[in-house]
VOKOLFI-242930 format. One record per atom (N, C-alpha, C): atom name; residue in one letter; z, y, x. Coordinates in nm, 2 decimals. Each point is the difference from the previous one (the first is absolute). Layout:
BEGIN
<node 'CA', 'A', <Z, Y, X>>
...
END
This chain:
BEGIN
<node 'N', 'M', <-15.52, 1.67, -1.20>>
<node 'CA', 'M', <-0.07, 0.12, 0.00>>
<node 'C', 'M', <-0.13, 0.00, -0.08>>
<node 'N', 'S', <0.01, 0.04, -0.12>>
<node 'CA', 'S', <-0.11, 0.00, -0.09>>
<node 'C', 'S', <-0.07, 0.13, -0.01>>
<node 'N', 'K', <-0.13, 0.00, 0.04>>
<node 'CA', 'K', <-0.08, 0.12, -0.01>>
<node 'C', 'K', <-0.11, 0.00, -0.12>>
<node 'N', 'G', <0.01, -0.11, -0.06>>
<node 'CA', 'G', <-0.11, -0.01, -0.11>>
<node 'C', 'G', <0.06, 0.05, -0.13>>
<node 'N', 'F', <-0.03, -0.07, -0.11>>
<node 'CA', 'F', <0.04, 0.05, -0.13>>
<node 'C', 'F', <0.14, -0.02, -0.02>>
<node 'N', 'A', <0.08, 0.09, -0.07>>
<node 'CA', 'A', <0.14, -0.01, -0.02>>
<node 'C', 'A', <0.02, -0.12, -0.11>>
<node 'N', 'T', <0.11, -0.09, 0.03>>
<node 'CA', 'T', <0.02, -0.09, -0.12>>
<node 'C', 'T', <0.08, 0.06, -0.10>>
<node 'N', 'E', <0.08, 0.11, 0.03>>
<node 'CA', 'E', <0.08, 0.05, -0.10>>
<node 'C', 'E', <-0.04, 0.15, -0.02>>
<node 'N', 'S', <-0.01, 0.05, -0.11>>
<node 'CA', 'S', <-0.06, 0.13, -0.03>>
<node 'C', 'S', <0.13, 0.10, -0.01>>
<node 'N', 'P', <0.02, 0.10, 0.09>>
<node 'CA', 'P', <0.12, 0.07, -0.02>>
<node 'C', 'P', <-0.02, 0.10, -0.13>>
<node 'N', 'V', <0.11, 0.01, -0.06>>
<node 'CA', 'V', <-0.01, 0.10, -0.12>>
<node 'C', 'V', <0.03, 0.14, 0.04>>
<node 'N', 'P', <-0.09, 0.09, -0.02>>
<node 'CA', 'P', <0.03, 0.14, 0.06>>
<node 'C', 'P', <0.10, 0.06, -0.09>>
<node 'N', 'N', <0.07, 0.09, 0.04>>
<node 'CA', 'N', <0.10, 0.07, -0.06>>
<node 'C', 'N', <-0.06, 0.11, -0.07>>
<node 'N', 'K', <-0.04, 0.00, -0.13>>
<node 'CA', 'K', <-0.05, 0.10, -0.08>>
<node 'C', 'K', <0.11, 0.09, -0.07>>
<node 'N', 'K', <-0.01, 0.12, 0.02>>
<node 'CA', 'K', <0.09, 0.09, -0.07>>
<node 'C', 'K', <-0.06, 0.05, -0.13>>
<node 'N', 'K', <0.06, -0.02, -0.11>>
<node 'CA', 'K', <-0.04, 0.04, -0.12>>
<node 'C', 'K', <0.03, 0.15, -0.03>>
<node 'N', 'F', <-0.09, 0.09, -0.02>>
<node 'CA', 'F', <0.03, 0.14, -0.03>>
<node 'C', 'F', <0.01, 0.00, -0.15>>
<node 'N', 'S', <0.12, 0.05, -0.04>>
<node 'CA', 'S', <0.03, 0.02, -0.13>>
<node 'C', 'S', <-0.02, 0.15, -0.04>>
<node 'N', 'N', <-0.04, 0.03, -0.11>>
<node 'CA', 'N', <-0.02, 0.12, -0.04>>
<node 'C', 'N', <0.12, 0.04, -0.09>>
<node 'N', 'S', <0.12, 0.03, 0.08>>
<node 'CA', 'S', <0.13, 0.03, -0.06>>
<node 'C', 'S', <0.03, 0.15, 0.01>>
<node 'N', 'S', <-0.11, 0.09, 0.01>>
<node 'CA', 'S', <0.02, 0.15, 0.00>>
<node 'C', 'S', <0.02, 0.03, -0.15>>
<node 'N', 'N', <0.03, 0.13, -0.01>>
<node 'CA', 'N', <0.03, 0.05, -0.14>>
<node 'C', 'N', <-0.13, 0.05, -0.06>>
<node 'N', 'V', <-0.11, -0.01, 0.06>>
<node 'CA', 'V', <-0.13, 0.04, -0.05>>
<node 'C', 'V', <-0.05, -0.09, -0.11>>
<node 'N', 'P', <-0.01, 0.04, -0.13>>
<node 'CA', 'P', <-0.05, -0.09, -0.10>>
<node 'C', 'P', <-0.15, -0.03, 0.03>>
<node 'N', 'M', <-0.04, -0.12, -0.04>>
<node 'CA', 'M', <-0.12, -0.05, 0.01>>
<node 'C', 'M', <-0.07, -0.01, -0.14>>
<node 'N', 'G', <-0.12, 0.00, 0.00>>
<node 'CA', 'G', <-0.07, -0.02, -0.14>>
<node 'C', 'G', <-0.03, 0.13, -0.04>>
<node 'N', 'R', <-0.01, 0.01, -0.14>>
<node 'CA', 'R', <-0.03, 0.12, -0.07>>
<node 'C', 'R', <0.10, 0.06, -0.08>>
<node 'N', 'L', <0.00, 0.12, -0.03>>
<node 'CA', 'L', <0.10, 0.07, -0.08>>
<node 'C', 'L', <-0.02, -0.04, -0.16>>
<node 'N', 'I', <-0.12, 0.00, -0.04>>
<node 'CA', 'I', <-0.03, -0.07, -0.12>>
<node 'C', 'I', <-0.07, -0.13, 0.03>>
<node 'N', 'S', <0.04, -0.12, -0.05>>
<node 'CA', 'S', <-0.06, -0.12, 0.04>>
<node 'C', 'S', <-0.15, -0.01, -0.02>>
<node 'N', 'W', <-0.05, 0.05, -0.11>>
<node 'CA', 'W', <-0.13, -0.02, -0.05>>
<node 'C', 'W', <-0.10, 0.10, 0.06>>
<node 'N', 'S', <0.05, 0.11, 0.08>>
<node 'CA', 'S', <-0.08, 0.11, 0.04>>
<node 'C', 'S', <-0.02, -0.02, 0.15>>
<node 'N', 'P', <-0.11, 0.05, 0.04>>
<node 'CA', 'P', <-0.04, -0.01, 0.15>>
<node 'C', 'P', <0.06, 0.12, 0.06>>
<node 'N', 'W', <0.05, 0.10, -0.07>>
<node 'CA', 'W', <0.06, 0.11, 0.07>>
<node 'C', 'W', <0.12, 0.05, -0.08>>
<node 'N', 'P', <0.10, 0.05, 0.05>>
<node 'CA', 'P', <0.04, 0.03, 0.13>>
<node 'C', 'P', <0.07, -0.12, 0.06>>
<node 'N', 'P', <0.01, -0.01, 0.14>>
<node 'CA', 'P', <0.07, -0.10, 0.05>>
<node 'C', 'P', <0.16, 0.01, -0.02>>
<node 'N', 'A', <0.07, -0.11, 0.02>>
<node 'CA', 'A', <0.14, 0.01, -0.04>>
<node 'C', 'A', <0.08, 0.10, 0.09>>
<node 'N', 'D', <-0.04, 0.03, 0.12>>
<node 'CA', 'D', <0.07, 0.09, 0.08>>
<node 'C', 'D', <-0.03, 0.14, -0.02>>
<node 'N', 'F', <-0.09, 0.04, -0.10>>
<node 'CA', 'F', <-0.05, 0.13, -0.02>>
<node 'C', 'F', <0.12, 0.11, -0.03>>
<node 'N', 'Q', <0.10, -0.05, -0.07>>
<node 'CA', 'Q', <0.10, 0.09, -0.04>>
<node 'C', 'Q', <0.08, 0.02, 0.13>>
<node 'N', 'T', <0.03, -0.07, 0.09>>
<node 'CA', 'T', <0.06, 0.01, 0.12>>
<node 'C', 'T', <-0.07, 0.09, 0.11>>
<node 'N', 'R', <-0.14, -0.03, 0.00>>
<node 'CA', 'R', <-0.07, 0.09, 0.09>>
<node 'C', 'R', <-0.03, 0.14, -0.05>>
<node 'N', 'Y', <-0.02, 0.01, -0.12>>
<node 'CA', 'Y', <-0.02, 0.15, -0.05>>
<node 'C', 'Y', <0.10, 0.03, -0.11>>
<node 'N', 'P', <0.13, 0.03, 0.03>>
<node 'CA', 'P', <0.09, 0.02, -0.11>>
<node 'C', 'P', <-0.01, 0.13, -0.08>>
<node 'N', 'A', <-0.09, 0.09, 0.06>>
<node 'CA', 'A', <-0.02, 0.13, -0.06>>
<node 'C', 'A', <-0.13, 0.00, -0.09>>
<node 'N', 'F', <-0.07, -0.11, 0.00>>
<node 'CA', 'F', <-0.14, -0.01, -0.09>>
<node 'C', 'F', <0.02, 0.05, -0.13>>
<node 'N', 'P', <0.10, -0.04, -0.08>>
<node 'CA', 'P', <0.00, 0.04, -0.14>>
<node 'C', 'P', <0.02, 0.16, -0.02>>
<node 'N', 'F', <0.08, 0.06, 0.09>>
<node 'CA', 'F', <0.03, 0.13, 0.00>>
<node 'C', 'F', <-0.13, 0.08, 0.03>>
<node 'N', 'V', <-0.05, -0.04, 0.12>>
<node 'CA', 'V', <-0.14, 0.07, 0.04>>
<node 'C', 'V', <-0.11, -0.01, -0.11>>
<node 'N', 'L', <0.00, -0.12, -0.05>>
<node 'CA', 'L', <-0.11, -0.02, -0.11>>
<node 'C', 'L', <0.03, 0.09, -0.12>>
<node 'N', 'T', <0.12, 0.01, -0.04>>
<node 'CA', 'T', <0.04, 0.09, -0.11>>
<node 'C', 'T', <-0.03, 0.15, 0.04>>
<node 'N', 'I', <0.03, 0.04, 0.11>>
<node 'CA', 'I', <-0.03, 0.14, 0.04>>
<node 'C', 'I', <-0.15, 0.02, 0.00>>
<node 'N', 'L', <-0.08, -0.09, 0.05>>
<node 'CA', 'L', <-0.15, 0.01, 0.01>>
<node 'C', 'L', <-0.06, 0.01, -0.15>>
<node 'N', 'I', <0.07, -0.08, -0.09>>
<node 'CA', 'I', <-0.05, 0.00, -0.14>>
<node 'C', 'I', <0.03, 0.13, -0.06>>
<node 'N', 'I', <0.12, 0.06, 0.02>>
<node 'CA', 'I', <0.04, 0.13, -0.05>>
<node 'C', 'I', <-0.11, 0.11, 0.04>>
<node 'N', 'V', <-0.02, 0.00, 0.14>>
<node 'CA', 'V', <-0.07, 0.10, 0.06>>
<node 'C', 'V', <-0.14, 0.00, -0.05>>
<node 'N', 'I', <-0.06, -0.11, -0.01>>
<node 'CA', 'I', <-0.15, -0.03, -0.04>>
<node 'C', 'I', <-0.01, 0.04, -0.15>>
<node 'N', 'G', <0.12, -0.04, -0.07>>
<node 'CA', 'G', <0.00, 0.05, -0.14>>
<node 'C', 'G', <0.01, 0.15, -0.01>>
<node 'N', 'Q', <0.06, 0.06, 0.07>>
<node 'CA', 'Q', <0.02, 0.15, -0.01>>
<node 'C', 'Q', <-0.14, 0.06, 0.04>>
<node 'N', 'W', <-0.06, -0.04, 0.10>>
<node 'CA', 'W', <-0.13, 0.05, 0.05>>
<node 'C', 'W', <-0.11, -0.03, -0.12>>
<node 'N', 'Y', <0.00, -0.12, -0.06>>
<node 'CA', 'Y', <-0.08, -0.02, -0.10>>
<node 'C', 'Y', <0.02, 0.09, -0.12>>
<node 'N', 'L', <0.13, 0.02, -0.04>>
<node 'CA', 'L', <0.02, 0.10, -0.11>>
<node 'C', 'L', <-0.04, 0.13, 0.02>>
<node 'N', 'S', <0.03, 0.05, 0.13>>
<node 'CA', 'S', <-0.04, 0.13, 0.04>>
<node 'C', 'S', <-0.15, 0.01, 0.01>>
<node 'N', 'F', <-0.08, -0.09, 0.01>>
<node 'CA', 'F', <-0.15, 0.02, 0.00>>
<node 'C', 'F', <-0.04, -0.01, -0.14>>
<node 'N', 'L', <0.07, -0.05, -0.09>>
<node 'CA', 'L', <-0.04, 0.01, -0.15>>
<node 'C', 'L', <0.00, 0.13, -0.05>>
<node 'N', 'R', <0.10, 0.09, 0.05>>
<node 'CA', 'R', <0.01, 0.13, -0.06>>
<node 'C', 'R', <-0.09, 0.09, 0.03>>
END
């Protein structure tokens, strides 16, 4: 019955967590700090909304010029 230091060190069972989800990691453009790679899946309507905003702001700008 040894109560002192163990002579054999038990190897703990470590579970490796793999990132096997379908979420892309990294960047959409490799050299750019923005947007993240999952930007297209998080905000699929972003190009449409941005286009509508540009059109609306452009119409307001043109109406103020008259």
